[in-house]
LUMDRENLO-377883 format. One record per residue (C-alpha): residue number from 0; residue in three letters; x, y, z. Coordinates in steps of 0.1 Angstrom, whole numbers, padded with zeros to 4 digits. Layout:
   bavex   vogu      c1      c2      c3
     NUM    ala       X       Y       Z
...
# end
This chain:
   bavex   vogu      c1      c2      c3
       0    met    0344    0685   -0286
       1    ser    0332    0712   -0262
       2    ile    0307    0726   -0288
       3    ser    0291    0692   -0291
       4    ile    0287    0689   -0254
       5    phe    0271    0724   -0252
       6    ile    0246    0715   -0280
       7    phe    0238    0682   -0263
       8    ala    0233    0698   -0229
       9    ala    0211    0726   -0244
      10    ile    0188    0701   -0262
      11    ile    0184    0680   -0230
      12    leu    0177    0711   -0209
      13    phe    0151    0722   -0235
      14    thr    0133    0688   -0233
      15    leu    0133    0691   -0195
      16    gly    0115    0723   -0200
      17    ile    0089    0705   -0222
      18    ala    0085    0679   -0194
      19    phe    0077    0706   -0168
      20    tyr    0053    0722   -0193
      21    ala    0036    0689   -0198
      22    gly    0034    0686   -0160
      23    arg    0013    0718   -0159
      24    gln   -0012    0702   -0183
      25    ser   -0016    0670   -0164
      26    asn   -0042    0660   -0137
      27    lys   -0021    0657   -0106
      28    gln   -0045    0633   -0089
      29    ser   -0053    0609   -0116
      30    val   -0033    0577   -0121
      31    gly   -0050    0573   -0154
      32    asp   -0036    0606   -0166
      33    tyr   -0002    0596   -0152
      34    leu    0000    0562   -0169
      35    val   -0020    0566   -0201
      36    gly   -0026    0604   -0205
      37    gly   -0063    0601   -0197
      38    arg   -0068    0582   -0230
      39    ser   -0068    0616   -0248
      40    phe   -0039    0616   -0273
      41    ser   -0045    0627   -0308
      42    val   -0033    0611   -0340
      43    met   -0001    0632   -0342
      44    ile    0009    0627   -0306
      45    leu    0001    0590   -0307
      46    phe    0021    0586   -0339
      47    phe    0052    0602   -0325
      48    leu    0049    0584   -0292
      49    ala    0044    0550   -0309
      50    val    0072    0554   -0333
      51    gly    0094    0564   -0304
      52    glu    0088    0530   -0290
      53    ile    0096    0513   -0323
      54    tyr    0126    0534   -0334
      55    gly    0144    0539   -0301
      56    ile    0181    0539   -0293
      57    gly    0182    0503   -0305
      58    thr    0176    0515   -0340
      59    ile    0203    0541   -0342
      60    ile    0228    0521   -0322
      61    gly    0217    0485   -0325
      62    phe    0207    0482   -0362
      63    pro    0239    0495   -0378
      64    gly    0259    0475   -0352
      65    gly    0239    0444   -0361
      66    val    0244    0448   -0398
      67    tyr    0281    0455   -0392
      68    ala    0285    0423   -0371
      69    gly    0258    0400   -0386
      70    gly    0255    0411   -0422
      71    phe    0226    0408   -0445
      72    ser    0205    0383   -0425
      73    tyr    0203    0407   -0395
      74    gly    0191    0436   -0417
      75    ile    0165    0415   -0435
      76    trp    0152    0401   -0401
      77    phe    0149    0436   -0386
      78    leu    0132    0453   -0416
      79    ala    0108    0424   -0422
      80    tyr    0096    0421   -0387
      81    ile    0090    0458   -0384
      82    val    0070    0459   -0417
      83    leu    0049    0428   -0407
      84    ser    0044    0443   -0372
      85    tyr    0027    0474   -0388
      86    ser    0003    0452   -0407
      87    phe   -0006    0431   -0377
      88    gly   -0008    0462   -0354
      89    tyr   -0032    0480   -0377
      90    phe   -0058    0453   -0370
      91    ile   -0050    0441   -0335
      92    ser   -0040    0474   -0316
      93    pro   -0075    0490   -0320
      94    leu   -0090    0458   -0304
      95    ile   -0065    0460   -0276
      96    trp   -0076    0496   -0270
      97    arg   -0112    0485   -0271
      98    ala   -0105    0460   -0243
      99    gly   -0087    0486   -0223
     100    his   -0115    0511   -0227
     101    arg   -0142    0485   -0218
     102    tyr   -0124    0475   -0186
     103    asn   -0109    0508   -0178
     104    ala   -0075    0490   -0180
     105    leu   -0042    0508   -0175
     106    thr   -0020    0477   -0179
     107    ala   -0021    0445   -0198
     108    ala   -0027    0425   -0166
     109    asp   -0058    0447   -0160
     110    ile   -0074    0433   -0191
     111    phe   -0070    0397   -0180
     112    lys   -0082    0405   -0144
     113    ser   -0114    0421   -0156
     114    his   -0122    0398   -0186
     115    phe   -0117    0366   -0166
     116    ser   -0125    0378   -0131
     117    ser   -0093    0361   -0119
     118    arg   -0068    0375   -0094
     119    lys   -0045    0345   -0100
     120    leu   -0044    0351   -0137
     121    glu   -0037    0388   -0132
     122    leu   -0007    0379   -0109
     123    val    0007    0354   -0134
     124    val    0005    0379   -0163
     125    ala    0020    0407   -0142
     126    val    0049    0386   -0129
     127    val    0058    0373   -0163
     128    leu    0057    0408   -0179
     129    leu    0079    0422   -0150
     130    met    0104    0394   -0153
     131    phe    0111    0403   -0189
     132    leu    0108    0441   -0186
     133    val    0137    0443   -0161
     134    pro    0164    0435   -0187
     135    trp    0146    0457   -0213
     136    ala    0159    0487   -0195
     137    gln    0195    0475   -0198
     138    leu    0193    0477   -0235
     139    gln    0185    0514   -0232
     140    phe    0213    0520   -0206
     141    glu    0239    0502   -0228
     142    gly    0229    0524   -0258
     143    leu    0230    0555   -0237
     144    ile    0265    0546   -0224
     145    val    0277    0545   -0261
     146    thr    0260    0578   -0269
     147    leu    0274    0597   -0239
     148    asn    0309    0585   -0246
     149    ala    0305    0598   -0282
     150    leu    0308    0633   -0268
     151    gly    0345    0629   -0264
     152    tyr    0349    0617   -0228
     153    asp    0354    0581   -0215
     154    ile    0325    0583   -0191
     155    pro    0325    0553   -0166
     156    pro    0294    0531   -0171
     157    tyr    0280    0538   -0136
     158    ile    0281    0576   -0142
     159    ala    0264    0572   -0176
     160    val    0236    0551   -0162
     161    ile    0231    0575   -0133
     162    ile    0228    0604   -0157
     163    ala    0204    0585   -0179
     164    gly    0183    0572   -0150
     165    ala    0180    0607   -0135
     166    ile    0169    0623   -0167
     167    ala    0143    0595   -0174
     168    tyr    0129    0599   -0139
     169    ile    0125    0636   -0142
     170    tyr    0107    0632   -0175
     171    ile    0080    0609   -0160
     172    ser    0079    0621   -0124
     173    val    0064    0655   -0133
     174    ser    0037    0644   -0158
     175    gly    0038    0607   -0164
     176    val    0034    0597   -0201
     177    arg    0026    0632   -0213
     178    ser    0062    0645   -0213
     179    pro    0076    0615   -0233
     180    ala    0047    0621   -0257
     181    leu    0055    0658   -0263
     182    ile    0093    0653   -0263
     183    ser    0090    0625   -0288
     184    ile    0079    0649   -0315
     185    phe    0110    0670   -0310
     186    lys    0132    0639   -0306
     187    asp    0120    0623   -0338
     188    ile    0128    0654   -0359
     189    ile    0164    0655   -0346
     190    leu    0168    0617   -0349
     191    phe    0155    0614   -0384
     192    ala    0176    0644   -0395
     193    ala    0207    0629   -0379
     194    ile    0203    0596   -0396
     195    val    0197    0612   -0430
     196    val    0227    0636   -0426
     197    val    0251    0608   -0418
     198    gly    0238    0587   -0446
     199    ile    0241    0614   -0472
     200    ala    0277    0621   -0460
     201    val    0284    0584   -0465
     202    tyr    0270    0583   -0501
     203    lys    0288    0615   -0509
     204    lys    0321    0602   -0498
     205    met    0317    0569   -0515
     206    gly    0304    0583   -0547
     207    gly    0270    0566   -0547
     208    val    0253    0534   -0538
     209    glu    0271    0510   -0561
     210    pro    0307    0518   -0549
     211    leu    0295    0516   -0513
     212    phe    0280    0481   -0517
     213    leu    0310    0469   -0538
     214    gly    0334    0482   -0512
     215    ala    0316    0465   -0484
     216    lys    0315    0432   -0503
     217    glu    0353    0434   -0508
     218    lys    0356    0438   -0470
     219    gly    0337    0407   -0464
     220    ala    0301    0419   -0461
     221    ile    0278    0389   -0463
     222    leu    0249    0398   -0487
     223    lys    0229    0365   -0485
     224    phe    0218    0339   -0461
     225    gln    0245    0313   -0456
     226    asn    0224    0282   -0451
     227    gly    0189    0268   -0444
     228    ser    0193    0271   -0407
     229    glu    0198    0309   -0410
     230    ile    0166    0311   -0431
     231    asn    0146    0290   -0406
     232    phe    0157    0311   -0377
     233    ala    0152    0344   -0395
     234    ile    0117    0336   -0407
     235    ser    0105    0321   -0374
     236    thr    0119    0351   -0355
     237    ile    0102    0375   -0379
     238    ile    0068    0358   -0373
     239    leu    0073    0357   -0335
     240    gln    0083    0393   -0331
     241    ser    0058    0407   -0355
     242    ile    0028    0390   -0336
     243    thr    0043    0399   -0302
     244    phe    0053    0435   -0308
     245    tyr    0019    0452   -0302
     246    cys    0014    0429   -0272
     247    leu    0045    0442   -0254
     248    pro    0035    0457   -0221
     249    his    0049    0492   -0228
     250    leu    0033    0492   -0263
     251    ile    0000    0483   -0247
     252    thr    0005    0514   -0225
     253    val    0010    0535   -0256
     254    ile   -0021    0520   -0272
     255    phe   -0041    0529   -0242
     256    thr   -0032    0566   -0245
     257    ser   -0052    0570   -0277
     258    lys   -0086    0587   -0276
     259    ser   -0102    0562   -0299
     260    glu   -0098    0532   -0321
     261    lys   -0099    0553   -0353
     262    thr   -0071    0574   -0339
     263    ile   -0049    0543   -0336
     264    gln   -0056    0532   -0371
     265    lys   -0049    0566   -0386
     266    ala   -0016    0568   -0367
     267    gln   -0007    0533   -0379
     268    arg   -0011    0543   -0416
     269    tyr    0018    0567   -0414
     270    met    0042    0547   -0394
     271    pro    0058    0529   -0424
     272    leu    0072    0563   -0435
     273    tyr    0099    0558   -0409
     274    met    0112    0529   -0430
     275    leu    0128    0556   -0452
     276    met    0156    0559   -0426
     277    phe    0170    0524   -0431
     278    pro    0188    0529   -0464
     279    phe    0208    0556   -0446
     280    leu    0215    0533   -0416
     281    ile    0226    0505   -0439
     282    ala    0249    0529   -0457
     283    thr    0265    0538   -0423
     284    ser    0271    0501   -0415
     285    tyr    0288    0495   -0448
     286    tyr    0309    0526   -0445
     287    ala    0321    0514   -0412
     288    met    0330    0480   -0427
     289    ile    0352    0498   -0453
     290    tyr    0368    0526   -0433
     291    leu    0364    0515   -0396
     292    pro    0374    0478   -0395
     293    asn    0384    0479   -0359
     294    leu    0348    0478   -0345
     295    ala    0345    0441   -0344
     296    asp    0346    0440   -0306
     297    lys    0322    0469   -0302
     298    pro    0298    0470   -0332
     299    asn    0272    0491   -0313
     300    his    0296    0520   -0318
     301    thr    0291    0518   -0356
     302    phe    0268    0547   -0362
     303    ile    0283    0571   -0337
     304    val    0319    0564   -0348
     305    ser    0310    0568   -0384
     306    ala    0293    0601   -0377
     307    ile    0324    0613   -0358
     308    asp    0346    0603   -0388
     309    leu    0324    0621   -0413
     310    leu    0310    0652   -0397
     311    pro    0322    0683   -0377
     312    ser    0320    0681   -0340
     313    trp    0290    0705   -0336
     314    val    0269    0681   -0356
     315    ile    0278    0653   -0332
     316    gly    0260    0672   -0304
     317    phe    0227    0670   -0323
     318    ile    0232    0633   -0332
     319    ala    0241    0623   -0297
     320    ala    0211    0643   -0283
     321    gly    0187    0625   -0307
     322    ala    0201    0591   -0298
     323    ala    0201    0598   -0261
     324    leu    0165    0612   -0262
     325    ser    0154    0579   -0279
     326    gly    0169    0560   -0250
     327    phe    0155    0583   -0223
     328    leu    0120    0583   -0237
     329    leu    0118    0545   -0242
     330    leu    0132    0540   -0207
     331    ser    0105    0564   -0194
     332    val    0076    0545   -0210
     333    ile    0090    0511   -0199
     334    ser    0092    0525   -0164
     335    leu    0056    0536   -0165
     336    ala    0046    0501   -0177
     337    val    0065    0486   -0148
     338    ala    0050    0510   -0123
     339    gly    0015    0503   -0135
     340    leu    0020    0465   -0131
     341    ile    0034    0469   -0096
     342    val    0008    0493   -0083
     343    arg   -0023    0480   -0100
     344    asn   -0016    0443   -0103
     345    ile    0011    0431   -0079
     346    ile    0004    0451   -0047
     347    pro   -0032    0443   -0036
     348    asn   -0058    0469   -0029
     349    val   -0039    0502   -0034
     350    pro   -0065    0530   -0032
     351    glu   -0069    0547   -0065
     352    lys   -0061    0581   -0050
     353    ser   -0027    0568   -0039
     354    gln   -0018    0549   -0070
     355    arg   -0001    0579   -0087
     356    arg    0022    0585   -0057
     357    tyr    0029    0547   -0055
     358    ser    0037    0547   -0092
     359    gln    0062    0575   -0089
     360    thr    0080    0556   -0061
     361    ser    0079    0523   -0082
     362    val    0095    0541   -0112
     363    leu    0123    0553   -0090
     364    ile    0129    0519   -0075
     365    tyr    0128    0502   -0109
     366    leu    0153    0526   -0124
     367    val    0177    0523   -0094
     368    ile    0175    0484   -0096
     369    ser    0180    0485   -0134
     370    met    0210    0508   -0130
     371    ile    0226    0486   -0104
     372    ile    0220    0454   -0124
     373    thr    0233    0470   -0156
     374    val    0266    0479   -0140
     375    ala    0270    0449   -0116
     376    leu    0254    0419   -0135
     377    pro    0255    0426   -0172
     378    ser    0259    0389   -0182
     379    leu    0227    0380   -0163
     380    met    0208    0407   -0181
     381    leu    0221    0395   -0215
     382    asn    0208    0360   -0208
     383    leu    0174    0374   -0199
     384    ile    0173    0398   -0229
     385    ser    0179    0368   -0252
     386    thr    0147    0352   -0239
     387    ala    0127    0384   -0236
     388    tyr    0107    0382   -0268
     389    gly    0100    0346   -0262
     390    gly    0088    0354   -0227
     391    phe    0065    0383   -0238
     392    ser    0051    0361   -0266
     393    gln    0035    0338   -0240
     394    ile    0010    0365   -0233
     395    val   -0002    0366   -0270
     396    pro   -0025    0335   -0269
     397    gly   -0042    0350   -0238
     398    ile   -0047    0384   -0256
     399    phe   -0062    0365   -0286
     400    ala   -0084    0346   -0262
     401    val   -0097    0379   -0248
     402    ile   -0103    0393   -0282
     403    phe   -0117    0364   -0302
     404    phe   -0126    0333   -0281
     405    lys   -0154    0328   -0256
     406    arg   -0145    0293   -0244
     407    ala   -0110    0301   -0230
     408    thr   -0107    0299   -0192
     409    ala   -0084    0316   -0168
     410    lys   -0069    0282   -0158
     411    gly   -0063    0274   -0194
     412    ile   -0045    0307   -0201
     413    met   -0024    0304   -0168
     414    ala   -0014    0268   -0177
     415    gly   -0004    0278   -0212
     416    ile    0017    0307   -0200
     417    val    0035    0285   -0174
     418    val    0042    0257   -0200
     419    gly    0054    0283   -0225
     420    ile    0078    0300   -0200
     421    ile    0092    0267   -0189
     422    ala    0097    0257   -0225
     423    ile    0115    0289   -0233
     424    phe    0140    0285   -0205
     425    val    0146    0248   -0211
     426    met    0153    0253   -0248
     427    tyr    0174    0284   -0243
     428    phe    0196    0273   -0214
     429    gly    0196    0237   -0225
     430    lys    0207    0249   -0260
     431    ile    0180    0228   -0276
     432    ser    0174    0235   -0313
     433    ile    0146    0221   -0333
     434    tyr    0153    0227   -0370
     435    ala    0168    0261   -0360
     436    ile    0133    0274   -0353
     437    asn    0132    0303   -0328
     438    pro    0124    0286   -0294
     439    gly    0098    0313   -0288
     440    ile    0076    0300   -0317
     441    ile    0078    0264   -0303
     442    ala    0069    0277   -0268
     443    val    0039    0296   -0281
     444    met    0027    0264   -0299
     445    leu    0030    0244   -0267
     446    asn    0012    0273   -0249
     447    ile   -0017    0272   -0273
     448    val   -0021    0234   -0271
     449    thr   -0021    0236   -0233
     450    leu   -0046    0265   -0233
     451    ile   -0070    0245   -0255
     452    ile   -0067    0213   -0235
     453    val   -0070    0229   -0200
     454    ser   -0098    0252   -0211
     455    ala   -0117    0221   -0225
     456    leu   -0113    0204   -0191
     457    thr   -0124    0235   -0171
     458    gln   -0155    0247   -0190
     459    lys   -0174    0251   -0158
     460    asp   -0151    0280   -0151
     461    val   -0160    0299   -0183
     462    val   -0168    0335   -0175
     463    asp   -0198    0347   -0195
     464    arg   -0180    0374   -0214
     465    thr   -0184    0385   -0250
     466    pro   -0151    0384   -0269
     467    ile   -0138    0420   -0274
     468    ala   -0139    0416   -0312
     469    tyr   -0177    0413   -0310
     470    val   -0182    0442   -0287
     471    glu   -0194    0474   -0304
     472    ala   -0165    0496   -0314
     473    glu   -0158    0528   -0295
     474    asn   -0149    0555   -0321
     475    ser   -0157    0588   -0305
# end
């Protein structure tokens, strides 16, 4: 496997060169340049950066593993929520950008602070987002451990996460979001090619689509929903995740990098093209069911092990590099989102000229803490990951209030968020199921009801602000 390691290392070194080149193009003093690229990214760069957040290491590692372990229902859920997210994002993400531009916001919490003139609301939003961003990094580290081990060496988890954390820190320490943006173009070419090559190898070995599906069915692949509870949970999860996706804090960071609303919409139009990779990923999952039946305890290895089984070792170097870059880049953007929340929203009154330096320090601290927790407390992180989308979704009613509704108050939004977060934890840890509906949807409904009631009772606190949807568009 030495050739695969050489190719892997060469690609990573090349991308580090891109990072240092991006550093030469950045404004060394501006925190806005560091966190959101000075709001200057074109359609092409925004497209690749955004799809890098959508199709990260979770796609190449998690999706085939999910289909391998969970069957048809997992695949339908994943595909449906991504497609619905695109439609929702086409309309909502330009409005989020407009809010960011109007208030010179660099984080999601900045929007709430400026729109409602409320430090308390800013803190509540920042704390909630940070709470659920911490486990998000573990997903990337887990995928990177699988990827690095594919190179033929049983690398201890702590070594793998140190390597991953160090590379991610180098990417963003030298130029902030600019290096992930440029590297994502190169990464996506490798990643897409890797998925297509493995998929074609599967179809060629199996003799086509029909033999593949028939073979998987004989091995026990479940090709339909088993009961009404599965359908309820799948549909409610699709709705929850599709409306939450473009309100995730690191996606809001990506949205803010655009130079205009029209740029975002143009980039959104082309994102569904990436759906072409999924037939090849599904093929890989079914191939593993037929020829690699011993992955039940480690389904996340499905794609990598299938690639090793089908292709020469030198190709594995490219595949591992594409997967690893996905993890590195998403980890980088998540770290930037965390740094922005800490420096601009948690720590009070940091001078703007010092915010970039504080952000770099915050990124380092966040990565180190995430690495320690990934290795030492994986079960804690798994519990938080299971509630993460539900937690992030509690910010969505507030985002909609900023965009569409004049009569919402800061107290109403804070009360809604608190009620929603409590509901998430009570239902999840209490194992409470209501008609098998995703607890996040129920929590959002309670959040909205609370927001409306408390806002009605605190109308004297209404800030005289025009909802963002009614502010003149910025399309320069």
